[in-house]
C-alpha positions in Angstrom: 0.0 0.0 0.0 1.3 3.4 -0.9 0.7 6.4 1.3 -0.6 9.8 0.3 -0.2 12.9 2.3 -2.9 14.4 4.5 -2.9 17.5 2.2 -3.6 15.2 -0.8 -6.4 13.5 1.1 -8.0 16.9 1.9 -8.3 17.6 -1.8 -11.0 14.9 -2.1 -14.5 16.2 -1.9 -16.8 13.5 -0.7 -20.6 14.1 -0.4 -23.8 12.2 0.2 -25.8 12.0 -2.9 -29.5 11.0 -3.5 -30.1 8.7 -6.4 -32.8 10.3 -8.5 -32.6 8.1 -11.6 -30.8 5.0 -12.8 -30.7 3.2 -16.1 -28.5 0.6 -17.8 -26.1 1.7 -20.5 -27.0 0.0 -23.8 -24.4 -2.4 -25.0 -22.8 -3.1 -21.6 -23.3 -5.7 -19.0 -21.8 -3.8 -16.0 -22.5 -0.1 -16.5 -25.3 1.9 -15.0 -25.9 5.6 -15.5 -27.1 7.5 -12.5 -28.5 11.0 -12.0 -27.4 11.9 -8.5 -28.7 14.9 -6.5 -26.1 16.7 -4.4 -28.4 19.4 -3.0 -29.2 23.0 -3.8 -27.1 25.1 -6.1 -27.2 28.8 -7.0 -27.6 28.2 -10.8 -31.1 27.7 -12.3 -29.6 25.7 -15.1 -31.6 22.6 -15.8 -29.4 19.5 -15.7 -30.7 16.8 -18.2 -33.5 19.2 -19.1 -35.6 18.1 -16.2 -37.7 20.8 -14.6 -37.7 18.9 -11.3 -34.0 19.4 -11.1 -34.1 23.2 -11.3 -31.8 24.7 -8.7 -30.3 21.3 -7.8 -26.7 20.1 -8.2 -27.6 17.0 -10.2 -24.7 15.1 -11.8 -24.4 12.1 -14.1 -22.2 9.3 -12.7 -21.4 6.0 -14.4 -20.7 3.0 -12.2 -19.8 -0.6 -13.1 -22.1 -2.3 -10.6 -25.0 -3.5 -12.8 -24.1 -7.2 -12.5 -24.6 -7.0 -8.7 -27.9 -5.1 -8.9 -30.2 -6.9 -11.4 -33.1 -4.9 -9.9 -31.1 -1.6 -10.2 -34.3 0.5 -10.4 -34.8 -0.2 -6.7 -31.7 2.0 -6.0 -33.7 5.1 -6.8 -34.3 7.1 -3.7 -31.3 5.7 -1.8 -28.4 7.8 -0.6 -24.8 6.9 -0.9 -21.3 8.4 -0.7 -19.6 9.9 -3.7 -16.3 11.6 -4.6 -17.5 14.7 -6.5 -14.3 16.5 -7.5 -12.8 13.9 -9.8 -12.0 15.1 -13.3 -14.9 14.1 -15.6 -14.3 10.9 -17.5 -16.0 9.5 -20.6 -17.0 5.8 -20.0 -18.3 4.0 -23.1 -19.5 7.3 -24.6 -21.1 8.6 -21.4 -19.6 11.3 -19.3 -19.2 10.6 -15.6 -18.9 13.4 -13.1 -17.9 11.6 -9.9 -17.5 8.2 -8.3 -19.7 6.0 -6.2 -18.0 4.8 -3.1 -18.7 1.2 -2.0 -16.9 -1.6 -0.1 -16.9 -5.3 -0.9 -19.5 -7.1 1.2 -18.9 -10.5 2.7 -20.7 -12.0 -0.3 -18.5 -10.0 -2.7 -21.3 -7.7 -3.7 -20.7 -4.0 -3.4 -22.2 -2.4 -0.3 -22.9 1.4 -0.5 -21.5 3.6 2.3 -24.7 5.2 3.6 -25.3 7.6 6.5 -26.7 6.1 9.7 -28.8 9.1 10.6 -30.8 11.7 8.7 -28.4 13.4 6.3 -29.3 15.8 3.5 -28.2 15.4 -0.1 -24.9 17.3 -0.6 -23.7 16.8 3.0 -19.9 16.8 3.0 -17.6 14.3 4.6 -15.5 15.9 7.3 
């Protein structure tokens, strides 16, 4: 294991996000496209052209977890932890603006890192 400095760690911006929408990415077995709500923002710009997202920081994130969640639509409404300040990356033709954080469960299936108490979308890890 290589170490990073505390100053490098502080550069990560991790937030709780609320899964608003999820769909499979055509032509792939593993990829899901999420629309994740990270709370209020000042801009009135409409992400994804959806009026319901006006004034919200909603980002598209691609994750390779589809094989573990065959009923992936059941993820809508759940909250999880994300790294939100990664450089955007194109994955199979779809831009991803962050990364879902999960751990390997005892059965090998990813387990989301979720808050234990009431936490609002956009809450920062401190």
